[in-house]
C-alpha positions as CSV (number, residue, x, y, z in Angstrom):
1,T,-9.0,-6.9,-7.4
2,T,-10.2,-8.4,-4.3
3,Q,-13.2,-7.6,-2.0
4,Y,-11.2,-5.9,0.6
5,A,-9.0,-3.7,-2.2
6,T,-12.4,-2.8,-4.0
7,Q,-13.9,-1.6,-0.7
8,T,-10.8,0.5,0.2
9,L,-10.6,2.0,-3.5
10,S,-13.9,3.7,-2.8
11,K,-12.7,5.3,0.2
12,M,-9.1,6.4,-0.9
13,A,-7.9,9.6,-2.6
14,K,-7.1,9.1,-6.2
15,K,-3.3,10.2,-6.4
16,C,-2.0,6.9,-4.6
17,N,-4.6,4.3,-5.7
18,E,-2.2,2.2,-7.9
19,A,0.4,2.1,-5.0
20,A,-2.1,1.2,-2.3
21,L,-3.9,-1.5,-4.5
22,S,-0.5,-3.0,-5.4
23,L,0.6,-2.9,-1.5
24,L,-2.9,-4.6,-0.7
25,A,-2.4,-7.1,-3.4
26,C,1.2,-7.8,-2.2
27,M,0.0,-8.3,1.4
28,E,-2.7,-10.6,0.5
29,K,-0.3,-13.1,-1.1
30,T,2.1,-13.2,2.0
31,D,2.3,-16.4,4.3
32,C,1.0,-14.0,7.2
33,V,-2.3,-13.6,5.7
34,M,-2.8,-16.7,3.8
35,K,-1.6,-19.4,6.1
36,Q,-1.8,-17.8,9.5
37,N,-4.9,-15.9,8.8
38,K,-3.8,-12.7,10.6
39,N,-5.1,-9.3,9.9
40,M,-3.4,-7.4,7.1
41,E,-2.7,-4.6,9.7
42,E,-0.9,-7.1,12.0
43,C,1.2,-8.4,9.2
44,M,2.2,-5.0,8.2
45,K,3.4,-4.0,11.5
46,D,5.8,-7.0,11.7
47,P,8.8,-6.2,9.6
48,I,9.5,-9.9,8.9
49,E,6.2,-10.9,7.9
50,S,5.8,-7.8,5.4
51,D,9.4,-8.1,4.0
52,P,8.3,-9.4,0.5
53,C,6.3,-6.3,0.1
54,T,9.0,-3.7,1.2
55,A,9.6,-2.2,-2.2
56,V,5.8,-1.7,-2.6
57,R,5.3,-0.4,0.9
58,N,8.2,2.2,0.2
59,A,6.5,3.3,-3.2
60,Y,3.2,3.9,-1.4
61,Y,5.1,5.7,1.2
62,N,6.7,7.8,-1.3
63,C,3.5,8.5,-3.0
64,K,1.9,9.8,0.2
65,H,4.9,11.7,1.3
66,S,4.9,13.6,-1.9
67,Q,1.4,14.9,-1.4
68,L,2.6,16.4,1.7
69,N,5.8,18.0,0.4
70,M,5.0,21.6,-1.1
71,R,7.6,21.3,-3.8
72,T,6.1,18.0,-5.2
73,R,2.6,19.4,-4.8
74,I,3.4,22.0,-7.4
75,R,4.9,19.6,-9.8
76,G,2.4,16.8,-9.4
77,V,2.6,13.5,-7.6
78,R,5.2,10.9,-9.3
79,Q,3.6,8.0,-10.8
80,Y,5.1,4.6,-9.6
């Protein structure tokens, strides 16, 4: 893992760590971050720049959403 991902890992909840780390790793490999030297947050706000990571972003969203959904809170968070 990268330095940014390692710092973020210690601050995050345990349930969606894998999805979040996958999203961070994917975003670090995009041209927006690598070649244009933009911040990851800026790149994630631009849908064209974050296009290669759409599936990973959706998986992270579903994980976080399942934490708020009472039905899935009883059954547990899905593993992605």
